[in-house]
C-alpha positions as CSV (number, residue, x, y, z in Angstrom):
1,M,-7.0,1.5,-156.9
2,L,-8.8,1.1,-160.1
3,I,-12.3,0.9,-158.6
4,P,-12.1,4.2,-156.8
5,V,-10.7,6.0,-159.9
6,I,-13.6,4.6,-162.0
7,F,-16.1,5.5,-159.3
8,L,-14.8,9.1,-159.2
9,M,-15.3,9.4,-162.9
10,R,-18.7,8.0,-163.0
11,K,-19.8,10.0,-159.9
12,R,-18.8,13.2,-161.8
13,R,-20.9,12.2,-164.8
14,T,-23.8,11.3,-162.4
15,A,-23.6,14.8,-160.8
16,E,-23.6,16.4,-164.4
17,K,-26.7,14.5,-165.3
18,G,-28.5,15.4,-162.0
19,Q,-29.0,12.0,-160.7
20,D,-29.5,11.3,-157.1
21,G,-26.1,10.8,-155.4
22,K,-27.7,9.8,-152.2
23,K,-29.6,7.0,-153.8
24,L,-26.3,6.0,-155.6
25,F,-24.5,5.5,-152.2
26,Q,-27.5,3.8,-150.6
27,G,-27.8,1.4,-153.6
28,G,-24.1,0.7,-153.7
29,I,-23.7,0.1,-150.0
30,A,-26.9,-2.2,-149.8
31,C,-26.0,-4.3,-152.8
32,G,-22.3,-4.6,-151.5
33,I,-23.5,-5.8,-148.1
34,L,-25.9,-8.3,-149.7
35,L,-23.4,-9.6,-152.2
36,C,-20.9,-10.0,-149.3
37,I,-23.4,-12.1,-147.2
38,A,-24.6,-14.3,-150.2
39,S,-21.1,-15.0,-151.4
40,N,-19.6,-16.0,-148.2
41,L,-22.7,-18.1,-147.2
42,Q,-22.3,-20.0,-150.7
43,Q,-18.6,-20.5,-150.2
44,H,-19.0,-21.9,-146.7
45,G,-21.9,-24.0,-147.7
46,I,-20.1,-25.6,-150.5
47,R,-17.7,-27.0,-148.0
48,Y,-20.4,-29.2,-146.5
49,T,-22.3,-30.2,-149.6
50,T,-21.9,-31.3,-153.1
51,V,-21.5,-28.7,-156.1
52,G,-24.7,-30.2,-157.7
53,K,-26.9,-29.6,-154.6
54,A,-25.3,-26.1,-154.1
55,G,-25.9,-25.1,-157.6
56,F,-29.5,-26.3,-157.4
57,I,-30.3,-24.8,-154.1
58,T,-28.5,-21.4,-154.9
59,A,-30.6,-20.9,-158.1
60,L,-33.8,-21.4,-156.0
61,Y,-33.7,-17.4,-156.1
62,I,-35.8,-17.9,-159.3
63,V,-38.7,-19.0,-157.0
64,L,-37.9,-16.6,-154.1
65,V,-37.6,-13.4,-156.3
66,P,-41.3,-13.5,-157.4
67,L,-42.5,-14.6,-154.0
68,L,-40.7,-11.7,-152.3
69,G,-41.5,-9.4,-155.2
70,L,-45.2,-9.9,-154.2
71,L,-44.4,-8.1,-150.8
72,V,-43.4,-5.0,-152.9
73,H,-46.3,-5.3,-155.4
74,K,-44.3,-6.7,-158.3
75,K,-46.8,-8.4,-160.5
76,V,-45.9,-11.7,-162.0
77,G,-48.0,-13.1,-165.0
78,R,-49.1,-16.8,-165.4
79,L,-46.5,-17.3,-168.2
80,V,-43.7,-16.1,-166.0
81,W,-44.8,-18.5,-163.0
82,T,-44.9,-21.4,-165.6
83,G,-41.4,-20.5,-166.6
84,V,-40.4,-20.4,-163.0
85,L,-41.7,-24.0,-162.6
86,F,-39.9,-25.1,-165.9
87,A,-36.8,-23.4,-164.7
88,V,-36.8,-25.3,-161.3
89,A,-37.5,-28.7,-162.9
90,G,-34.5,-27.9,-165.4
91,L,-32.2,-27.0,-162.6
92,Y,-33.0,-30.3,-160.8
93,F,-32.2,-32.4,-163.9
94,L,-29.0,-30.4,-164.2
95,C,-27.7,-30.3,-160.8
96,I,-29.2,-33.2,-158.8
97,D,-27.9,-36.7,-159.5
98,E,-28.0,-38.2,-155.9
99,Q,-30.4,-38.8,-153.0
100,L,-31.4,-35.3,-151.7
101,R,-30.7,-34.8,-148.1
102,V,-30.8,-31.7,-146.1
103,G,-27.7,-30.9,-144.2
104,R,-25.6,-28.1,-142.8
105,G,-24.2,-26.9,-146.2
106,D,-27.6,-27.2,-147.8
107,L,-29.1,-24.8,-145.1
108,L,-26.2,-22.3,-145.7
109,V,-26.8,-22.3,-149.4
110,L,-30.5,-21.9,-148.9
111,F,-29.9,-18.9,-146.9
112,C,-27.5,-17.7,-149.6
113,A,-30.3,-18.2,-152.1
114,A,-32.5,-16.0,-150.1
115,V,-29.9,-13.2,-149.8
116,F,-29.3,-13.3,-153.5
117,A,-33.0,-12.8,-154.1
118,V,-33.0,-9.7,-151.9
119,H,-30.0,-8.6,-153.9
120,I,-31.9,-8.9,-157.2
121,L,-34.9,-7.1,-155.8
122,T,-32.5,-4.4,-154.4
123,V,-30.8,-3.9,-157.8
124,D,-34.2,-3.7,-159.4
125,Y,-35.2,-0.8,-157.0
126,F,-32.0,1.3,-157.4
127,A,-30.9,0.7,-160.9
128,P,-33.3,2.8,-162.6
129,M,-32.5,5.8,-160.5
130,V,-28.7,5.8,-160.6
131,D,-25.6,5.4,-162.7
132,C,-25.4,1.6,-162.8
133,V,-21.5,1.3,-163.3
134,A,-20.9,3.8,-160.4
135,M,-23.4,1.8,-158.2
136,S,-21.5,-1.4,-159.2
137,C,-18.1,0.1,-158.2
138,I,-19.5,1.0,-154.7
139,Q,-20.8,-2.5,-154.5
140,F,-17.5,-4.1,-155.2
141,F,-15.7,-1.7,-152.8
142,V,-18.1,-2.5,-149.9
143,C,-18.1,-6.2,-150.5
144,G,-14.3,-6.4,-150.8
145,I,-13.8,-4.4,-147.5
146,L,-16.3,-6.5,-145.7
147,S,-14.9,-9.9,-146.9
148,A,-11.3,-8.7,-146.1
149,I,-11.9,-8.1,-142.4
150,P,-12.8,-11.7,-141.4
151,M,-10.1,-12.9,-143.9
152,F,-7.3,-11.6,-141.5
153,F,-8.8,-13.5,-138.5
154,F,-9.8,-16.7,-140.0
155,E,-7.5,-17.2,-143.0
156,H,-3.7,-17.5,-143.4
157,V,-2.7,-15.1,-146.1
158,G,0.6,-15.8,-147.7
159,W,2.3,-14.6,-150.9
160,S,2.9,-18.1,-152.1
161,G,-0.9,-19.0,-151.8
162,L,-1.7,-15.8,-153.7
163,K,0.7,-16.5,-156.4
164,G,-0.5,-20.1,-156.7
165,A,-4.2,-18.9,-157.0
166,A,-3.4,-15.7,-159.1
167,V,-5.4,-16.9,-162.1
168,P,-8.5,-18.2,-160.3
169,I,-8.4,-14.9,-158.3
170,L,-8.0,-12.7,-161.3
171,Y,-10.7,-14.5,-163.2
172,A,-13.2,-14.5,-160.2
173,G,-12.4,-10.7,-159.6
174,V,-12.3,-9.3,-163.1
175,M,-14.9,-11.5,-165.0
176,S,-17.2,-13.4,-162.6
177,C,-17.4,-10.3,-160.2
178,G,-16.4,-7.1,-162.0
179,V,-18.0,-7.8,-165.5
180,A,-20.9,-10.2,-164.7
181,Y,-22.4,-8.4,-161.8
182,T,-22.0,-4.9,-163.4
183,L,-23.7,-6.3,-166.5
184,Q,-26.4,-7.6,-164.1
185,I,-27.1,-4.1,-162.7
186,V,-27.0,-2.5,-166.1
187,G,-29.3,-5.4,-167.7
188,Q,-31.9,-5.0,-164.7
189,K,-32.5,-1.3,-165.2
190,N,-35.4,-1.9,-167.5
191,M,-36.2,-5.6,-166.7
192,N,-38.6,-7.4,-164.5
193,P,-36.7,-8.9,-161.6
194,T,-38.3,-12.4,-162.0
195,I,-37.3,-12.7,-165.6
196,A,-33.9,-11.4,-164.6
197,S,-33.5,-14.1,-162.0
198,M,-34.4,-16.8,-164.6
199,I,-31.8,-15.5,-167.2
200,L,-29.3,-15.4,-164.4
201,S,-30.1,-19.1,-163.4
202,L,-28.8,-20.0,-167.0
203,E,-25.4,-20.1,-165.5
204,S,-26.1,-23.8,-164.7
205,V,-26.8,-24.5,-168.5
206,V,-23.7,-22.6,-169.5
207,S,-21.5,-24.3,-166.9
208,V,-22.6,-27.7,-168.4
209,L,-22.2,-26.5,-171.9
210,G,-18.7,-25.2,-171.0
211,G,-17.7,-28.5,-169.5
212,M,-18.6,-30.1,-172.8
213,V,-16.8,-27.6,-175.0
214,F,-13.5,-27.0,-173.0
215,L,-13.2,-30.1,-170.9
216,G,-14.5,-32.8,-173.2
217,Q,-17.4,-33.8,-170.9
218,H,-20.5,-35.4,-172.5
219,L,-24.2,-34.3,-171.8
220,S,-26.3,-37.0,-170.3
221,G,-30.0,-37.5,-171.3
222,R,-30.8,-36.1,-168.0
223,E,-28.6,-32.9,-168.5
224,I,-29.9,-32.4,-172.0
225,T,-33.5,-32.3,-170.5
226,G,-32.6,-29.9,-168.0
227,C,-31.0,-27.5,-170.7
228,V,-34.2,-27.8,-172.7
229,L,-36.4,-27.0,-169.7
230,M,-34.3,-24.1,-168.7
231,F,-34.4,-22.5,-172.3
232,A,-38.0,-23.1,-172.5
233,A,-38.4,-21.2,-169.1
234,V,-36.6,-18.2,-170.5
235,I,-38.6,-18.2,-173.7
236,L,-42.0,-18.5,-171.8
237,S,-41.1,-15.6,-169.6
238,Q,-40.5,-13.4,-172.6
239,L,-43.8,-14.1,-174.4
240,P,-46.4,-11.4,-174.4
241,E,-49.5,-12.0,-172.2
242,S,-53.1,-10.8,-172.5
243,P,-54.3,-8.5,-169.9
244,R,-56.7,-11.2,-168.6
245,S,-53.9,-13.9,-168.0
246,R,-52.0,-11.4,-165.6
């Protein structure tokens, strides 16, 4: 009930500001469909591969975003491309610690990365034209409905199961989805999508640091190297470039 109420309030403000309501619905629906597809591909893929490989393959959207961006005339400078290479190397050190083999789960997660890349570019297109919070509400509403339909056909939904997973569901719904994806849309309003994808990929670094702080886990030399490379990638992408190097 909360999402429709927030959406109606934001929609009214959007109308008062004269923003394009048609673009708002188009952006929200498109982002909702893409988020639904990407999330479900990722969750199904993790069933058949390791978490480390899934994290690395999913974050390959940092490569796919600039490549797909070239198709819509999004220019990427040399420093940003260098940052992309650093980020990929950093993700490898952070996530991969076993022999790399391509399996069913890996392919599913690779498709997930491609859809996430399109999602980032879609947000980049619509965010400057609409109310970002309102578009985010539509995105979650569409994603929730589309995800709920197959749930009734392929999952056994029971009160005991929902009660047992209440905390993870609330965290994933409120923080991971509601807060994080809304901030993504707001943040991308005036940002290059390639830089946004690299900043988003820092989730791998945060997860490693979170494990150290909250779970008492220790960083290996390999993981420290990955964190340093990831931070270097973000710093490189933010440095100003001369016109000749673009």
